[in-house]
Each structure stands twice: as structure tokens, then as C-alpha cells.
C-alpha positions in Angstrom: -19.4 18.7 -62.6 -19.1 15.6 -60.5 -21.5 15.0 -57.6 -20.0 12.7 -55.0 -22.8 12.5 -52.5 -26.2 13.9 -51.5 -27.7 14.1 -48.0 -29.6 16.2 -45.6 -28.1 19.0 -43.5 -29.6 20.9 -40.6 -32.7 23.2 -40.7 -34.1 21.4 -43.7 -31.1 22.2 -45.9 -29.9 19.7 -48.5 -26.2 18.8 -48.6 -24.3 18.2 -51.9 -20.6 17.3 -52.1 -19.4 18.0 -55.6 -16.3 18.7 -57.6 -16.2 21.3 -60.4 -14.2 19.9 -63.2 -14.1 22.9 -65.6 -14.2 26.7 -65.6 -17.8 26.2 -66.8 -18.7 24.4 -63.6 -17.3 27.3 -61.5 -19.4 29.7 -63.5 -22.5 27.5 -62.8 -21.8 27.5 -59.1 -21.6 31.3 -59.1 -25.3 31.4 -59.9 -26.2 28.7 -57.4 -24.5 30.0 -54.3 -26.3 32.7 -52.3 -25.8 34.6 -49.0 -26.6 32.4 -46.1 -25.5 29.1 -47.8 -22.9 27.0 -46.1 -19.8 26.0 -48.1 -17.1 23.7 -46.8 -13.7 23.0 -48.3 -9.9 22.8 -47.9 -8.0 26.1 -48.0 -5.0 27.9 -46.7 -5.1 30.8 -44.3 -2.5 33.1 -42.8 -2.3 32.5 -39.1 -0.9 35.1 -36.7 1.1 33.3 -33.9 2.2 35.0 -30.7 5.8 35.2 -31.8 4.8 36.4 -35.2 3.0 39.4 -33.6 6.3 40.3 -31.8 8.2 40.3 -35.1 5.3 41.6 -37.2 5.8 39.0 -39.9 2.1 38.9 -40.9 1.9 35.2 -39.9 2.3 32.0 -41.9 -0.1 30.2 -44.1 -1.6 26.9 -42.8 -3.8 24.3 -44.5 -7.3 24.3 -42.9 -10.7 22.7 -43.4 -13.3 25.4 -43.1 -17.1 25.9 -43.4 -18.2 29.5 -44.2 -21.5 31.1 -44.3 -21.6 32.8 -47.7 -21.8 36.5 -47.9 -20.4 37.2 -51.4 -19.7 35.2 -54.5 -17.5 36.2 -57.5 -16.7 34.3 -60.7 -13.2 35.5 -61.6 -13.5 34.4 -65.2 -10.0 35.4 -66.3 -8.4 33.9 -63.2 -10.3 30.6 -63.7 -11.5 30.6 -60.1 -14.6 31.1 -58.0 -14.2 33.3 -54.9 -16.6 32.5 -52.1 -16.4 34.8 -49.1 -18.1 34.7 -45.7 -17.7 34.2 -42.0 -16.1 31.0 -40.7 -18.7 28.9 -38.9 -16.6 25.7 -38.7 -12.9 25.2 -38.8 -10.1 22.8 -37.9 -8.8 25.6 -35.7 -11.4 26.9 -33.3 -9.5 30.3 -32.9 -10.5 31.1 -36.5 -14.3 30.9 -35.9 -16.1 34.1 -36.8 -13.3 35.5 -38.9 -14.0 36.4 -42.6 -12.4 34.1 -45.1 -12.5 33.7 -48.9 -12.4 30.3 -50.5 -10.6 30.5 -53.9 -12.2 27.5 -55.6 -10.6 26.2 -58.8 -11.4 23.2 -61.0 -11.0 19.9 -59.2 -11.4 21.4 -55.7 -14.0 19.4 -53.8 -16.8 21.4 -52.0 -19.7 20.6 -49.8 -22.7 22.9 -50.1 -25.6 23.1 -47.6 -28.6 25.1 -48.6 -32.3 25.0 -49.5 -31.9 24.4 -53.2 -34.4 25.8 -55.6 -35.5 23.5 -58.4 -33.8 25.5 -61.1 -30.5 25.4 -59.1 -30.6 21.7 -58.8 -31.4 21.4 -62.5 -28.4 23.7 -63.3 -26.0 21.5 -61.4 -27.4 18.3 -62.9 -27.1 19.8 -66.4 -23.5 20.7 -65.6 -22.9 17.1 -64.5 -24.4 15.8 -67.8 -22.3 18.3 -69.8 -19.1 16.7 -68.6 -19.7 14.0 -71.2 -20.2 16.5 -74.1 -17.4 17.0 -76.6 -15.4 20.3 -76.6 -16.0 22.3 -79.7 -13.9 25.0 -81.4 -15.3 27.4 -84.0 -12.8 28.7 -86.5 -14.1 31.4 -88.8 -12.0 32.6 -91.8 -12.3 35.1 -94.7 -9.7 36.8 -96.9 -7.0 38.3 -94.7 -8.3 37.3 -91.3 -9.2 34.3 -89.1 -10.6 33.7 -85.6 -10.9 30.8 -83.2 -13.6 30.8 -80.6 -14.1 28.1 -77.9 -17.6 27.0 -77.0 -18.2 27.2 -73.2 -21.2 26.7 -71.0 -21.1 30.4 -70.0 -20.8 31.6 -73.6 -18.1 31.7 -76.3 -14.6 32.9 -75.7 -12.3 34.3 -78.4 -9.2 32.1 -78.2 -7.1 33.7 -81.0 -7.3 36.0 -84.0 -5.0 36.4 -87.0 -4.6 39.1 -89.7 -2.6 38.5 -92.8 -3.3 40.9 -95.7 -3.8 38.8 -98.9 -4.4 39.6 -102.5 -2.3 42.3 -104.3 -0.2 45.1 -103.0 3.1 45.9 -101.3 2.1 44.4 -97.9 0.1 41.4 -99.2 1.1 37.9 -98.0 0.5 34.4 -99.4 -2.8 33.0 -98.1 -1.0 29.9 -96.9 0.6 32.0 -94.1 -2.8 32.8 -92.7 -3.9 29.1 -93.0 -0.6 28.0 -91.4 -1.2 30.2 -88.3 -4.8 29.0 -88.0 -3.8 25.3 -88.4 -1.0 25.6 -85.9 -3.3 27.2 -83.2 -6.0 24.6 -83.8 -3.4 21.8 -83.4 -2.6 23.0 -79.9 -6.2 22.8 -78.7 -7.5 19.8 -76.8 -10.8 19.7 -78.7 -13.1 17.0 -80.0 -14.6 18.9 -83.0 -13.8 21.9 -85.1 -16.4 23.9 -87.0 -14.7 25.8 -89.9 -16.9 28.6 -91.1 -16.9 31.7 -93.2 -18.1 33.3 -96.5 -17.1 32.2 -100.0 -14.4 29.7 -100.9 -11.7 30.8 -98.4 -12.9 28.4 -95.7 -12.7 25.4 -98.1 -9.2 26.4 -99.2 -8.3 26.7 -95.5 -9.7 23.2 -94.9 -7.7 21.8 -97.8 -4.5 23.3 -96.4 -5.1 22.2 -92.8 -6.0 18.7 -93.8 -2.8 18.4 -95.8 -0.5 20.0 -93.3 -2.2 18.9 -90.0 -3.6 15.5 -90.8 -4.5 14.8 -87.2 -7.2 17.5 -87.5 -8.8 16.2 -90.7 -11.5 14.1 -89.1 -12.4 16.8 -86.6 -13.4 19.5 -89.1 -17.0 20.3 -90.3 -17.4 23.1 -92.8 -20.3 25.6 -92.4 -21.3 28.5 -94.7 -21.7 31.9 -92.9 -21.9 35.5 -94.3 -19.0 36.7 -92.2 -16.1 35.7 -89.9 -15.6 36.7 -86.2 -18.3 37.1 -83.7 -21.1 37.5 -86.3 -20.0 34.3 -88.0 -20.0 32.5 -84.7 -23.6 33.5 -84.0 -24.6 32.2 -87.4 -23.0 28.9 -86.7 -24.8 28.6 -83.4 -28.2 29.7 -84.8 -28.0 27.2 -87.6 -27.5 24.4 -85.1 -24.0 23.3 -86.3 -22.7 23.0 -82.8 -25.6 20.8 -81.8 -24.6 18.2 -84.4 -21.5 17.5 -82.4 -22.5 18.6 -79.0 -26.0 17.7 -78.1 -28.2 20.5 -76.8 -25.4 22.9 -75.8 -26.7 25.7 -73.6 -25.7 28.6 -75.9 -27.1 27.0 -79.0 -30.5 26.7 -77.3 -30.3 30.2 -76.1 -29.5 31.6 -79.6 -32.5 29.7 -81.1 -34.8 30.7 -78.3 -34.0 34.4 -78.4 -34.5 34.4 -82.2 -37.9 32.8 -81.6 -38.7 35.5 -79.1 -37.7 38.3 -81.5 -39.8 36.8 -84.3 -42.8 36.6 -82.1 -42.4 40.1 -80.8 -42.0 41.4 -84.4 -45.2 39.6 -85.5 -47.1 40.7 -82.4 -47.6 37.0 -81.6 -47.4 34.9 -78.5 -44.7 36.6 -76.4 -44.4 38.8 -73.3 -41.4 40.7 -71.9 -40.7 42.8 -68.9 -41.6 41.7 -65.4 -45.1 43.1 -65.3 -46.2 41.4 -68.5 -44.5 38.2 -67.7 -46.1 38.0 -64.3 -49.5 38.7 -65.9 -48.9 35.9 -68.4 -47.9 33.5 -65.6 -51.0 34.3 -63.5 -53.1 33.4 -66.6 -51.2 30.1 -67.1 -50.1 31.2 -70.5 -46.3 30.8 -70.1 -44.9 28.0 -72.2 -41.2 28.9 -71.6 -39.9 31.5 -69.1 -36.7 33.2 -70.2 -34.7 35.0 -67.5 -31.2 36.4 -67.3 -28.8 34.7 -64.9 -27.4 37.8 -63.2 -30.8 39.4 -62.9 -32.2 36.3 -61.3 -29.3 36.3 -58.8 -29.7 40.0 -58.0 -33.4 39.6 -57.4 -32.9 36.5 -55.1 -30.3 38.3 -53.1 -32.4 41.4 -52.6 -30.3 43.6 -54.9 -32.9 43.9 -57.7 -35.7 46.4 -58.3 -38.7 44.2 -59.1 -41.7 44.7 -56.8 -42.4 41.0 -56.5 -40.7 37.7 -55.6 -39.2 36.2 -58.7 -39.4 32.7 -57.0 -43.2 33.0 -57.0 -43.2 33.6 -60.7 -40.9 30.7 -61.4 -43.0 28.4 -59.1 -46.2 29.4 -60.8 -44.7 28.7 -64.3 -43.4 25.3 -63.1 -46.7 24.3 -61.5 -48.5 25.0 -64.8 -46.0 22.8 -66.8 -43.9 25.7 -68.3 -40.2 25.4 -68.9 -37.5 27.7 -67.3 -34.5 28.8 -69.3 -31.8 30.8 -67.5 -29.7 32.8 -70.0 -26.0 33.6 -69.7 -25.3 37.3 -69.5 -21.9 36.7 -71.1 -23.4 35.7 -74.5 -25.2 37.7 -77.1 -28.7 36.1 -76.7 -28.5 37.0 -73.0 -27.5 40.5 -73.8 -30.5 40.7 -76.1 -32.7 39.5 -73.3 -31.3 42.2 -71.0 -32.6 44.8 -73.4 -36.1 43.4 -72.7 -35.7 43.9 -68.9 -33.9 40.6 -68.3 -37.1 38.5 -68.4 -39.5 37.4 -71.2 -41.8 34.5 -72.0 -42.9 32.4 -75.0 -46.6 32.0 -74.5 -49.1 29.2 -75.2 -51.6 31.8 -76.5 -51.8 35.5 -77.1 -53.0 37.6 -74.2 -55.6 40.3 -75.0 
């Protein structure tokens, strides 16, 4: 994320002009933008002219500068864009005022946002800005007969590729080098700064030896990590052990994996933890919250009035912050966030146990 300027808008709103530089940045913005916010940007819109109406052509697209009052936001993950819809409140063509329009925001599209930012929203944008300097990491996991490549994202981990080549003995078995060759070829096409090669047994080391011999440009990027399995479980082990943090300082998902494990251990031991909105609110009121854990989509729903909690989540967050507690917003797209969802979407690590 690149922030170009900051200023003050009308009615006490803050104005930020920024440019999302990655799909991760678009995902962050989907949890910052809320109904009633003002978003300005360049777009195209189909304009119906008088002669078009006579021929029923549906109009022609024109380039416009618009400001919309946000009514809905959607992160289209597989289309690599953010859809921001709402009524046009400002436009380079006055005849379009009041019409509904959707801004299809992609990486490198400049936006200006006016809203009353909450502290965690500003923090989220600033963290995204700092993350622009973090290296890109690929996690390759391999075991006999199969291999996977996952890419580390701010919003979670995406599976990039998977390969299956039966090895060993038998009519359909294939030489192991065929599997290693497919894995190495795929890795060589990635624009990445580091590769973590993980898996059980000696297969990963054999894969590394092959890749370093056949794809010498990858040799300096590879770090080998032991895990008990390949695939998604292997990736979670890599994150939990902090291997990603060695090459990408304090990545969001590595912190989430570590934090959720700490929560699970405390709950299992009956120690200093709370979960569910009622217990967390009680802990906040007592000043006992050391770190508040909340799921991103649950936070958004509550702030937009679509949730079912009988309290204002902003009051809980403010109470925790005033008492020196930390706030961690979990991604719903990654396993730790899904675990947090099973606890009601909110939990807390406590300074002391409540009686």
C-alpha cells in the first residue's frame, strides 16, 4: 500500500489518498471501507445519449472521475479486484449524480477515501504500507509421490500448484526426478524472494539437491524445514514454527497461527483466556484483556449492523485500547481465523484469570 497524502475532509472526516499495490492491499481495504464512506477514483461508465436511446444501443462507455457514497463492498479474490458500490455524489458529469455505480478497483488504481477512521483501521492501512517492503515467500511441501506450492499472502495462504507422480515400485510408478522437475519448473516461474522447502523424511532434501543442480538460480532462495506432512497441514507447521518469520518479519498469518495456538493451550489448561462476546466484554470491563482477538468478517458485520451481538463492538475495542491491550484482527480466509470463528469470532488472552 502506498499512501500519497493525508488531510481533513468535511464533517470531521479524515481524507487519505492511497494506491493499493497488491491483491493483499485490496483485501485490507475491503475491511476498512464501510457504508457511508466517500470513495473517489477514476472509472468508466456507460452513458446513454439521446441518439443512443433512439437506436437502443445501450450507450457508450466514458472515462469519468467520480465520488461515491459507499453502500456495499466486495473483495473479488479470484478476479483480483475490489468492488465498491454506492450512489454517485460527485462526478465530472453532473447528469450522473445520484445514480448507482460500482468502482472496480485493481492494484495500482489510486483512490481517495474520506471517513471517520477507527484506530484499528488506520493501523491496518499502515501495516499494509509497511508490508510493501516485506519479501514474497513461497512454501513448497513435498513427500513421496506428491508436492505442493503455496504462496504467503496478507489475507492467508493460497495454493498455487500441486503435483502427483506415483513413485516407488509398480506398473504406474515414475522416477522421482519427474516430480522434482515439475516442482522446480513451477518455482522458477514465480517472482519470489524466498522459498521454504518442507516435508517429512529425506524426500525434501533430495528435492532440494535436484532443484539446486537443475535450477541454480533458486539455490540461494531455499530454506529447508522439517514437517510431518505435506500440503495444507505441512504449511501450517511451517507457519507455527516461525520459519516464514525468519525471511519475512512478523507476517500477519504467522502471528495469527502462533496466537491461536496460545489461545488453545490456555483454554485447554483452564488458564488466562476468554472467548465469546459475553466473556470477552466482562474481561474488558475488568481491565483483564492483554490481547483481543477478533475475526475480520465478524468485525465488519457488527460495525455495519449485520451482526447479532447485543453491544457495540467499538466500545469493547476502545476499552481494551484504553487499558493498554493489543488488538489482533484475524483473517477469515486462513486456518487460525477459522478456529477463532468456532469460538464465536472473538476471544482474548488475559493478564490474569477471572474468577
